C-alpha positions as CSV (number, residue, x, y, z in Angstrom):
1,M,-51.1,-78.1,-0.7
2,S,-48.6,-75.6,2.4
3,R,-47.8,-76.2,5.7
4,T,-48.9,-79.8,5.3
5,C,-46.6,-82.9,5.9
6,S,-45.4,-84.8,2.8
7,I,-45.4,-88.1,4.8
8,T,-47.7,-87.8,7.8
9,G,-50.5,-85.0,6.5
10,K,-50.2,-83.2,9.0
11,H,-51.4,-79.6,9.0
12,P,-52.3,-76.7,11.4
13,T,-55.4,-77.2,12.8
14,R,-57.9,-74.7,14.5
15,G,-58.4,-74.5,18.4
16,S,-58.9,-71.9,20.9
17,S,-56.8,-69.8,23.7
18,I,-58.1,-69.1,27.2
19,V,-58.0,-66.9,29.8
20,R,-59.0,-67.7,33.4
21,S,-59.2,-65.0,36.2
22,G,-59.2,-65.9,39.4
23,K,-58.0,-68.1,42.0
24,A,-58.8,-71.9,42.3
25,K,-60.8,-73.2,44.7
26,K,-58.0,-76.0,46.8
27,E,-55.9,-73.0,46.8
28,G,-58.6,-70.9,48.7
29,G,-60.5,-69.3,46.5
30,I,-63.8,-68.9,44.9
31,G,-62.9,-70.3,41.7
32,R,-61.5,-69.6,38.2
33,H,-63.0,-68.0,35.7
34,V,-63.5,-67.8,31.9
35,T,-63.0,-64.0,31.2
36,A,-62.1,-64.8,27.0
37,V,-61.4,-66.8,24.2
38,T,-60.3,-66.3,21.3
39,K,-59.7,-68.0,18.0
40,R,-56.1,-69.3,17.5
41,T,-53.9,-72.2,14.9
42,F,-52.2,-74.6,16.3
43,S,-49.3,-75.6,13.0
44,P,-47.1,-78.3,12.9
45,N,-43.3,-79.1,13.2
46,L,-42.4,-79.0,9.8
47,Q,-39.2,-78.4,7.9
48,R,-38.2,-78.9,4.7
49,V,-35.3,-81.0,4.5
50,K,-33.3,-83.1,0.8
51,V,-34.7,-86.7,1.0
52,Q,-33.6,-89.5,-1.2
53,L,-36.4,-90.9,-2.3
54,P,-36.9,-95.9,-2.5
55,S,-36.2,-94.8,-7.2
56,G,-32.5,-92.9,-6.4
57,E,-34.0,-89.7,-6.3
58,V,-32.9,-87.0,-4.2
59,R,-35.4,-84.2,-3.8
60,H,-36.9,-81.4,-1.3
61,V,-39.5,-82.1,0.5
62,I,-41.6,-80.5,3.7
63,V,-41.2,-82.9,6.0
64,A,-43.1,-82.4,9.7
65,V,-40.0,-83.2,12.9
66,S,-42.0,-86.1,14.1
67,A,-41.5,-88.2,10.9
68,I,-37.7,-87.6,11.1
69,K,-37.1,-88.4,14.3
70,K,-38.8,-91.9,13.2
71,G,-37.0,-92.1,11.0
72,M,-39.6,-92.6,8.6
73,V,-37.5,-90.2,5.9
74,I,-33.6,-90.8,4.3
75,K,-32.0,-87.9,3.8
76,A,-29.9,-87.6,1.6
77,P,-25.9,-88.4,1.8
78,K,-24.5,-84.6,1.1
79,R,-22.5,-83.6,-2.5
80,R,-18.5,-84.1,-1.8
81,W,-17.6,-84.4,-5.6
82,K,-17.7,-80.7,-7.5
83,P,-19.0,-80.3,-10.8
84,E,-17.3,-79.5,-14.0
85,A,-16.4,-76.6,-15.3
86,K,-18.3,-75.8,-18.1
87,S,-16.0,-75.4,-21.4
88,A,-16.4,-72.0,-23.9
């Protein structure tokens, strides 16, 4: 389940990076030619964020930045209190 957004379900996808040589026809050349095609992965921009769930529970969740920007996530408020000292 790693590298997957828990809200949108975005995950890495496969693609290819294409290397071309030559000059485009509209720039006065004879055209561009593909010289190499290499496999690559496109990764979503995932961040580990402290989120307040609808039940009120605060938890760390891996979320895509696009979901944070759209307001699909309610970030947890910053903790301003200090825990009590344990007595022996």
